[in-house]
N, C-alpha and C positions, 0 to 999 in steps of 0.2 A: 860725636866721640863717645866711645865706649869707656865706661869707668866702673871698675870692680869695686863697689862699696862694702861689700864684706872681705875683701881681701883676695888673695889668690887661692885659698883652700878653705872657704867657708863650711862650717858645720851646721846642718838643719835637718828638719823633718816636715813633710807635708804629708797629712793623714787624711783621707777622704772615706767616709763610711757609706754603706749602702743605704742609710736613712737620710742622706743628703746633708750631712754634718761635716765640717772640716776643722783642721786645727793645724797651724804651721809655726814654726818658730827656727831662726837662724842667728847665728853668731860669727864673728870672725874667729880665726883659730888661735890668735895670739892675744887673746885678753888676759890681763894680769890685775891681780889685787895686791897693792903695796903694803897696805895697813889693815889691822882688824876692823877699824870702823869705817873703813871705805870713803871717808870724807873727801879725799881729791879725786878718787876713782870713779864715783858715781856718774858723772856726765859722760866720760869716755866710755864706761859700760853701757850706758843708755844708747849712745851714737852707734855702737858696734853689735846692735842686735836688733831683732824685731820679732815679735809674737802676737799673734791674734787668732780668733777662731771665729765660727758662724755656721752659716748654713751656704749650700751652693745649688745651682741648679745648671744643668748642661743642656745646650741646644746646638746641634751640629759641632762646629769646632770651638763654640764659644762657652765659657765658663762664667757664671755671674755669682759672686759671692755677696753675702750679706753678713756685715761683722757685728757680732754681739758682745765680743770680749776683745780688749787690746792693749797692748803696753802704751798706745797712743788713745787717751781718751776721746779725741776729736774723730777718731775712725769708727767708735760704736754707732751703729745705724748705717754705715757707709755701705752703698751699693757699688760694686765694681765689677766691670766686665772685661775679660780679656780673652786670647786665643789660646788654644793648646794644640800639641801635635805629640802622638806616640809613635815611637819607633823604637822597636824591641823592647827592651827594659827600661827605656828613657821617656820621660815626660817632660816637655818643653812648655813653658807657660810664659806668655808676654802679656803684660798688663797693658791697660790703657794708661794714658798720661796721669800723673798724680804728683803732689809735692811731697819731696822727702823731708828728712827732719831738719835739713838746712834751708829748706824753702826752695830748692831747685826743681823745676819740673822735669820729670824723668819718666821714662818708660823702662820698665824693669822685665829683664829675661831671666828666667830661672831654669835650670835643668835638673831633674831629680833622677836618680837611678831607684829602680824597684828593689825594695827588699822582701823577702819571704818570711 
């Protein structure tokens, strides 16, 4: 069953550099903060985003990332291999299975549009 955990219109970026560094961040488009101290909103904000960076290596249609900074401390040092496909200005990435913030095992498929 496909579930769009970032909502119908997620917002995000993925940047790959020529020297094998990457950074990615994504949020749902409907995030709200109700009060100045965010006391009640912090968990909801955490569950509706992700951000991490590190290094990457490409072999064929596989990309392997090693995370060095993450919004989830348990991902620091994590190696993950997934597959990718480039069609026109679209990059599609499919992850290997992993546990999301709710503890479910998932495979994430993300499609990015190239920006100049």
